[in-house]
C-alpha positions in Angstrom: 0.0 0.0 0.0 1.6 3.2 -1.2 0.5 6.3 0.7 -1.9 8.4 -1.3 -3.3 10.7 1.5 -1.3 13.8 2.1 -0.8 15.8 5.3 -3.4 18.5 4.5 -5.9 15.8 3.5 -5.3 14.1 6.9 -5.9 17.3 8.7 -9.4 17.4 7.2 -10.2 13.7 7.3 -9.5 13.1 11.0 -11.6 15.8 12.6 -14.5 15.2 10.2 -14.2 11.5 10.9 -14.3 12.0 14.6 -17.3 14.3 14.4 -19.2 11.8 12.2 -18.3 8.9 14.5 -19.5 10.9 17.6 -22.9 11.2 15.8 -23.3 7.4 16.1 -23.3 7.6 19.9 -24.7 11.1 20.5 -27.0 13.1 18.3 -29.2 11.9 15.5 -27.5 8.4 15.4 -27.6 8.1 11.7 -25.8 5.4 9.7 -23.7 8.2 8.1 -21.8 8.4 11.3 -20.0 5.2 10.5 -18.4 6.8 7.5 -16.4 8.6 10.1 -14.7 5.4 10.9 -13.5 5.1 7.3 -12.1 8.6 7.3 -10.2 8.0 10.6 -8.7 4.7 9.3 -7.7 6.1 6.0 -6.2 9.2 7.7 -4.2 7.0 10.1 -3.0 4.6 7.4 -2.4 7.4 4.8 -4.0 5.1 2.2 -7.5 5.5 0.6 -8.8 2.7 -1.6 -11.2 5.1 -3.3 -8.3 7.5 -4.2 -6.5 4.5 -5.7 -9.5 3.5 -7.9 -9.9 7.1 -9.0 -6.2 7.7 -9.6 -6.0 10.5 -7.0 -3.0 11.3 -4.8 -2.9 14.1 -2.3 0.7 13.4 -1.1 2.1 15.9 -3.5 5.2 15.7 -5.8 
């Protein structure tokens, strides 16, 4: 797995992921909250399978 999630992308993914995941336990409790888990994992691993399929890379140069 080659990293394809850059630092600035991680700065957006992680807080949004945490906010969505919190919605599962507090708030409207929608299934969309579980998408936060995906964002957190891809932020930590620096690899996004969707980016790979689409040919995207936010790591820069």
